[in-house]
N, C-alpha and C positions, 0 to 999 in steps of 0.2 A: 331395297338399292344399300348400298353398305354404306358405314355410317363414314367413314373417306370419302367416297361419290357424295356424299350429301356436304362436308366439310368442302371440298374440293371448288365444287360448283356454287356453296354459300361461300367462302373466302376469295372464286374468281372472280365470281358476281361482286363481291364489292371493291374489287379495283377497280373493273369495268364504271361502275357505281362515279368510283372516283375520278375515274378516266371520263364520265360524262359529264362533271360537276364541274373541272377543270375547262373543259368545253363551251362549261356557260360563267362560271363565277359561282362563290361555294357562299361571297356575301348577302344574295338574294337570298328573298323567303322561298325557297325550295323547300315542296312535296317528299320531303328524302322517302317518308312508305311508300308511294305510287314510283318512284324515279327506282326503285331497291327490287320491286316487284316488275318493274317492266325487268331491269338490266339482268331478273336474277330467269327469272322465263327465258330470256332469252341462248345466259350459260348454260341451263340444263341442256339446249337441244345440242349443243354444240361438245360438253363432254363426251368423252368414247373411254370403252375400257384400254384404249393407246396411247390416253393420256396420261404420265406417270407424277408425282406427289416433284419431285422433282422437274419433271418441265414445269409446273407451275410454277413453284417455288422460283426460277430464274426470271421467271418473266416480271411478278412480281418484284424482286430485285433489282428486273434490269438487264440482269445479267445475259452471255451470251444463250439462247434460244434454241433448244433442242428443236430440229423437224418437226418431226411433235409439235410445240410450243407454239411453233412459226403456223402450223395445221391451223391449229386451234384460232389465231387470230384471228387466219385469214375465212374461218366460220362464223364467226362471232363480225365481224362486219361484211359480211352475203347477208349474213339472217340481220343486220340492219339496213343492208342496205347502201352502203359504202361502197363496198366492191360489188362494182357490178359483173352482168355474163361473162362481160371477158375479161375478169381480173383485175380488172382498172376503178381508179379513184371515180367516184361517181359526185357530180358538183350535187344534183339532186337528193344524196342520199349522206350527202354529206350537214344539205340543210335541213332535210328530212330529219334526222336525231339534233340538231341546233331549233328548230320547235318543237322538240317533244319536250329537249329537256327544258323547253319557257314552259312548254304545260306545266311543265310542273315546278314552274315558281324559278326558272333561271334566271339570270342576265341576258337581254338581251341585247343590250351593243353590246358588251364582249364576249357572248356569247357571237356575236356576228362576227365581229373585228376577229374573233380565233378563226371558223372558218374556215374565212374570206382567205387567210395566209394559212392557212392549209391549202385551199383549194390552188395557191399561188404559189408554194415550193414544194408542193409535194404530188401533186398533179402526172408531172414527166416520168415518173418512179415503174419501174416497167421490168421485170424477170423473166425466162423460160419459166419459171416456176412459180405458182401463183399464191401457195405460201411465202417466197420469201417477201412477191413484192410486196402484201398486205405484211411481213413485219418492215420491210422495208420502210414503205408509209405510214402505219403506227409507230417505227424511231422517228419521222420528221418530223408526225402532230406531234408527239410528245417535249420534239422540241421547242416547234412552233408554240406551243401553250406554255411551254417553257419563259422564252424570247416574251412573251406578250403578259403573262403574268408575274411577272422577276422574282 
């Protein structure tokens, strides 16, 4: 694996880690090492040669994501169980992530509030392209997290 690939995986895993923190609350006593290890493993399974540095940077900056970047989000959401086999938001998957973050020491009350909001507001999003659906759900979830956390 090239240095670029390793750095890309680490960087994107860090983004996922931060995203996971947002789902629970940064103020809790989170076991960062375990959470980071979990997200790095998932991210490393989704990084392919099709993913370019620009795709990752656009996702991190919340710029207009490329199709490859959107497909990376879809892969991650599938690996995490948040996107089901029909390409739809999975309530069980969202709750599994909330519970996983809680097992790392995340704030269960805040995590429940955010998970509920995501399921209520983002479940109806469905596009023809699974990658586009995943990206729309991702954007919706980010909006809900920001609204709740302020």
